[in-house]
TORMARLUM-535311 format. One record per residue (C-alpha): residue number from 1; chain; x negated, z negated, y negated. Coordinates in pm, 1 decimal, padded with zeros to 6 digits. Example, Ala and Ser with C-alpha at 12.3 -4.5 7.8 and 13.67 -1.06 7.14 Angstrom:
% TORMARLUM-535311
+-----+---+----------+----------+----------+
:   k : c :       c1 :       c3 :       c2 :
+-----+---+----------+----------+----------+
:   1 : A : -01230.0 : -00780.0 :  00450.0 :
:   2 : A : -01367.0 : -00714.0 :  00106.0 :
+-----+---+----------+----------+----------+
END
This chain:
% TORMARLUM-535311
+-----+---+----------+----------+----------+
:   k : c :       c1 :       c3 :       c2 :
+-----+---+----------+----------+----------+
:   1 : A :  00000.0 :  00000.0 :  00000.0 :
:   2 : A : -00133.4 :  00093.0 : -00339.9 :
:   3 : A : -00153.6 : -00178.2 : -00606.8 :
:   4 : A : -00179.7 : -00132.0 : -00979.9 :
:   5 : A : -00339.2 : -00376.9 : -01216.9 :
:   6 : A : -00068.3 : -00458.2 : -01468.3 :
:   7 : A : -00086.5 : -00627.2 : -01803.4 :
:   8 : A :  00152.3 : -00920.5 : -01812.2 :
:   9 : A :  00377.7 : -00738.3 : -02059.7 :
:  10 : A :  00397.2 : -00441.2 : -01820.9 :
:  11 : A :  00099.5 : -00238.2 : -01943.9 :
:  12 : A : -00112.0 : -00062.4 : -01679.6 :
:  13 : A : -00492.1 : -00053.1 : -01681.2 :
:  14 : A : -00797.3 : -00053.6 : -01463.2 :
:  15 : A : -01042.4 : -00330.6 : -01548.3 :
:  16 : A : -01409.5 : -00387.9 : -01493.2 :
:  17 : A : -01531.1 : -00723.9 : -01367.3 :
:  18 : A : -01731.4 : -00781.0 : -01685.0 :
:  19 : A : -01432.8 : -00914.0 : -01880.7 :
:  20 : A : -01350.1 : -00824.4 : -02237.6 :
:  21 : A : -01537.9 : -00550.1 : -02414.5 :
:  22 : A : -01517.6 : -00433.9 : -02773.1 :
:  23 : A : -01220.2 : -00217.3 : -02861.5 :
:  24 : A : -01427.8 : -00008.1 : -03099.8 :
:  25 : A : -01788.0 :  00100.7 : -03100.1 :
:  26 : A : -01818.2 :  00057.4 : -03475.4 :
:  27 : A : -02036.3 : -00227.2 : -03599.8 :
:  28 : A : -01938.3 : -00468.9 : -03874.3 :
:  29 : A : -01884.0 : -00456.5 : -04168.5 :
:  30 : A : -01772.9 : -00096.0 : -04121.8 :
:  31 : A : -01408.3 : -00009.6 : -04075.3 :
:  32 : A : -01292.3 : -00069.0 : -03720.7 :
:  33 : A : -00976.9 :  00012.4 : -03534.4 :
:  34 : A : -00775.8 : -00188.7 : -03286.5 :
:  35 : A : -00458.1 : -00154.5 : -03090.8 :
:  36 : A : -00293.7 : -00488.7 : -03024.3 :
:  37 : A : -00059.7 : -00461.7 : -02725.8 :
:  38 : A :  00271.8 : -00640.8 : -02754.4 :
:  39 : A :  00254.7 : -01013.0 : -02666.1 :
:  40 : A : -00127.6 : -01011.9 : -02691.0 :
:  41 : A : -00368.9 : -01214.4 : -02899.3 :
:  42 : A : -00656.2 : -01053.3 : -03088.7 :
:  43 : A : -00988.6 : -01184.9 : -03218.3 :
:  44 : A : -01116.8 : -01005.5 : -03530.0 :
:  45 : A : -01485.5 : -01100.1 : -03498.7 :
:  46 : A : -01520.0 : -00957.5 : -03149.7 :
:  47 : A : -01238.5 : -00701.8 : -03182.4 :
:  48 : A : -01114.5 : -00814.1 : -02841.6 :
:  49 : A : -00775.7 : -00873.0 : -02691.9 :
:  50 : A : -00819.3 : -01208.1 : -02519.0 :
:  51 : A : -00693.8 : -01562.0 : -02475.4 :
:  52 : A : -00851.4 : -01881.9 : -02598.4 :
:  53 : A : -00945.0 : -02086.8 : -02899.8 :
:  54 : A : -01109.0 : -01805.6 : -03096.1 :
:  55 : A : -00817.9 : -01564.0 : -03123.1 :
:  56 : A : -00699.8 : -01498.5 : -03476.3 :
:  57 : A : -00361.5 : -01328.6 : -03433.6 :
:  58 : A : -00078.4 : -01310.0 : -03183.7 :
:  59 : A :  00136.9 : -00994.9 : -03186.9 :
:  60 : A :  00447.4 : -01188.8 : -03090.9 :
:  61 : A :  00744.2 : -01006.3 : -02937.5 :
:  62 : A :  01052.6 : -01227.3 : -02971.5 :
:  63 : A :  01311.1 : -00962.6 : -02876.0 :
:  64 : A :  01324.1 : -00583.4 : -02854.3 :
:  65 : A :  01362.7 : -00567.1 : -03234.4 :
:  66 : A :  01210.0 : -00893.9 : -03359.7 :
:  67 : A :  00831.6 : -00930.0 : -03374.8 :
:  68 : A :  00566.5 : -01109.4 : -03581.6 :
:  69 : A :  00195.1 : -01099.6 : -03652.6 :
:  70 : A :  00120.8 : -01470.5 : -03618.4 :
:  71 : A : -00206.7 : -01627.5 : -03734.9 :
:  72 : A : -00354.8 : -01860.9 : -03470.0 :
:  73 : A : -00613.3 : -02139.1 : -03454.2 :
:  74 : A : -00620.9 : -02207.9 : -03830.4 :
:  75 : A : -00644.1 : -01838.4 : -03919.3 :
:  76 : A : -00447.1 : -01748.0 : -04231.7 :
:  77 : A : -00309.1 : -01425.2 : -04375.8 :
:  78 : A : -00100.4 : -01267.6 : -04650.7 :
:  79 : A :  00052.3 : -00928.1 : -04721.1 :
:  80 : A : -00090.5 : -00753.5 : -05028.1 :
:  81 : A :  00123.6 : -00536.0 : -05252.5 :
:  82 : A :  00016.4 : -00303.5 : -05530.9 :
:  83 : A : -00341.8 : -00258.3 : -05411.2 :
:  84 : A : -00522.8 :  00033.9 : -05258.7 :
:  85 : A : -00687.1 : -00063.2 : -04929.2 :
:  86 : A : -01027.4 :  00064.6 : -05043.8 :
:  87 : A : -01024.2 : -00162.0 : -05351.0 :
:  88 : A : -00949.4 : -00485.7 : -05164.5 :
:  89 : A : -01279.3 : -00674.8 : -05177.5 :
:  90 : A : -01406.8 : -01005.3 : -05043.5 :
:  91 : A : -01376.7 : -01151.9 : -05393.1 :
:  92 : A : -01015.4 : -01040.3 : -05417.9 :
:  93 : A : -00931.7 : -01193.3 : -05078.5 :
:  94 : A : -01096.4 : -01527.4 : -05161.8 :
:  95 : A : -00890.1 : -01548.9 : -05481.6 :
:  96 : A : -00557.9 : -01513.7 : -05295.3 :
:  97 : A : -00341.0 : -01777.8 : -05132.8 :
:  98 : A : -00335.8 : -01727.3 : -04757.1 :
:  99 : A : -00086.7 : -01884.1 : -04518.3 :
: 100 : A : -00050.1 : -01975.4 : -04151.5 :
: 101 : A :  00305.1 : -01831.6 : -04163.2 :
: 102 : A :  00395.4 : -01542.1 : -03935.2 :
: 103 : A :  00428.7 : -01197.1 : -04094.4 :
: 104 : A :  00747.8 : -01016.6 : -03999.2 :
: 105 : A :  00713.3 : -00682.8 : -03821.9 :
: 106 : A :  01074.5 : -00673.5 : -03705.1 :
: 107 : A :  01297.3 : -00367.3 : -03718.6 :
: 108 : A :  01512.4 : -00537.1 : -03984.2 :
: 109 : A :  01344.2 : -00697.9 : -04283.5 :
: 110 : A :  00995.1 : -00634.0 : -04145.2 :
: 111 : A :  00710.0 : -00581.0 : -04387.5 :
: 112 : A :  00453.0 : -00443.0 : -04142.3 :
: 113 : A :  00520.5 : -00075.5 : -04202.3 :
: 114 : A :  00244.7 :  00187.1 : -04172.5 :
: 115 : A :  00020.2 :  00149.5 : -04476.3 :
: 116 : A :  00088.4 : -00223.2 : -04523.0 :
: 117 : A : -00222.8 : -00422.0 : -04613.4 :
: 118 : A : -00280.3 : -00772.6 : -04478.2 :
: 119 : A : -00568.9 : -00991.2 : -04593.7 :
: 120 : A : -00685.9 : -01275.4 : -04374.3 :
: 121 : A : -00925.9 : -01557.8 : -04299.2 :
: 122 : A : -01021.7 : -01588.1 : -03932.7 :
: 123 : A : -01034.3 : -01901.4 : -03720.0 :
: 124 : A : -01413.3 : -01885.2 : -03759.7 :
: 125 : A : -01387.7 : -01876.6 : -04140.4 :
: 126 : A : -01463.2 : -01509.6 : -04205.5 :
: 127 : A : -01247.2 : -01299.2 : -04437.4 :
: 128 : A : -01105.8 : -00956.8 : -04369.0 :
: 129 : A : -00843.3 : -00698.5 : -04445.5 :
: 130 : A : -00633.6 : -00481.3 : -04220.9 :
: 131 : A : -00399.2 : -00190.7 : -04267.6 :
: 132 : A : -00113.9 : -00104.2 : -04033.4 :
: 133 : A : -00172.7 :  00246.6 : -03898.4 :
: 134 : A :  00138.4 :  00262.7 : -03682.0 :
: 135 : A :  00297.8 :  00162.0 : -03357.0 :
: 136 : A :  00305.4 :  00273.1 : -02993.9 :
: 137 : A :  00603.0 :  00243.4 : -02763.0 :
: 138 : A :  00605.3 :  00000.7 : -02469.1 :
: 139 : A :  00592.9 :  00286.3 : -02216.7 :
: 140 : A :  00303.2 :  00459.3 : -02398.9 :
: 141 : A :  00009.1 :  00361.9 : -02181.9 :
: 142 : A : -00224.9 :  00637.4 : -02297.5 :
: 143 : A : -00453.7 :  00431.7 : -02521.7 :
: 144 : A : -00810.7 :  00366.1 : -02410.2 :
: 145 : A : -00808.4 :  00005.6 : -02531.8 :
: 146 : A : -00627.7 : -00097.4 : -02213.6 :
: 147 : A : -00955.7 : -00087.8 : -02024.0 :
: 148 : A : -01096.8 : -00352.4 : -02259.2 :
: 149 : A : -00850.1 : -00627.9 : -02174.1 :
: 150 : A : -00964.1 : -00944.7 : -02000.5 :
: 151 : A : -00901.4 : -00972.8 : -01624.2 :
: 152 : A : -00705.0 : -01297.8 : -01662.4 :
: 153 : A : -00444.5 : -01108.7 : -01864.6 :
: 154 : A : -00344.0 : -00900.7 : -01563.6 :
: 155 : A : -00139.9 : -00949.0 : -01252.5 :
: 156 : A : -00124.1 : -00722.1 : -00949.0 :
: 157 : A :  00204.9 : -00551.5 : -00872.5 :
: 158 : A :  00256.5 : -00298.0 : -00591.8 :
: 159 : A :  00288.1 :  00052.6 : -00740.4 :
: 160 : A :  00644.8 :  00110.2 : -00618.6 :
: 161 : A :  00758.2 : -00219.8 : -00776.0 :
: 162 : A :  00576.7 : -00142.0 : -01100.3 :
: 163 : A :  00756.4 :  00190.2 : -01127.6 :
: 164 : A :  01089.9 :  00007.8 : -01085.7 :
: 165 : A :  00995.2 : -00246.4 : -01353.5 :
: 166 : A :  00894.2 :  00025.1 : -01597.2 :
: 167 : A :  01207.1 :  00231.9 : -01532.6 :
: 168 : A :  01429.0 : -00071.0 : -01593.8 :
: 169 : A :  01246.4 : -00185.6 : -01907.1 :
: 170 : A :  01367.2 : -00049.9 : -02241.0 :
: 171 : A :  01109.3 :  00169.9 : -02412.7 :
: 172 : A :  01060.9 : -00042.9 : -02723.8 :
: 173 : A :  00927.6 :  00195.9 : -02990.4 :
: 174 : A :  00732.8 : -00057.0 : -03201.3 :
: 175 : A :  00570.2 : -00257.5 : -02924.1 :
: 176 : A :  00193.4 : -00202.3 : -02963.5 :
: 177 : A :  00042.6 : -00246.1 : -03313.3 :
: 178 : A : -00226.5 : -00002.6 : -03433.1 :
: 179 : A : -00449.9 : -00124.1 : -03716.4 :
: 180 : A : -00769.0 : -00045.1 : -03898.9 :
: 181 : A : -00961.3 : -00335.7 : -04041.3 :
: 182 : A : -01276.3 : -00459.8 : -04204.8 :
: 183 : A : -01432.7 : -00799.3 : -04156.5 :
: 184 : A : -01649.4 : -00940.3 : -04435.4 :
: 185 : A : -01930.1 : -01167.3 : -04310.2 :
+-----+---+----------+----------+----------+
END
């Protein structure tokens, strides 16, 4: 019987035994990209989807239409209006009031639309900015970042059962969050 490695939120991937790897080959402080799968936590310094005390954000999926980008582990964030992404500097970020409050990305009343800028302070005390690029649907499993997820975030499900799960799951259009970001160190 064939078995697939399945991300807990029903995302398929093959994993290496080395654990998490960077989601982008860019080095800091250059612009980087990340795709945060629904229900996952993300660490900005390592640009890894992982669990633990160092993660900065949780892409929380409450329902099919209600979701939040939630700062974790003393990380803080705020949405920025009226600024061009390229002009948001470390000095600008330090002068702003950041919060541990979740940022709404829900279908109704959500502010995390493509182009939205979020400034943040990580759990490790570094500052950064991110811009929402877009979203991927739950059933869209074509992104390469899946291979970078930690082994403890997966469960094994026989292939025929996985296909049934996927067929019965609604294809939530705004499930995986695509961002570009810069971390200032």
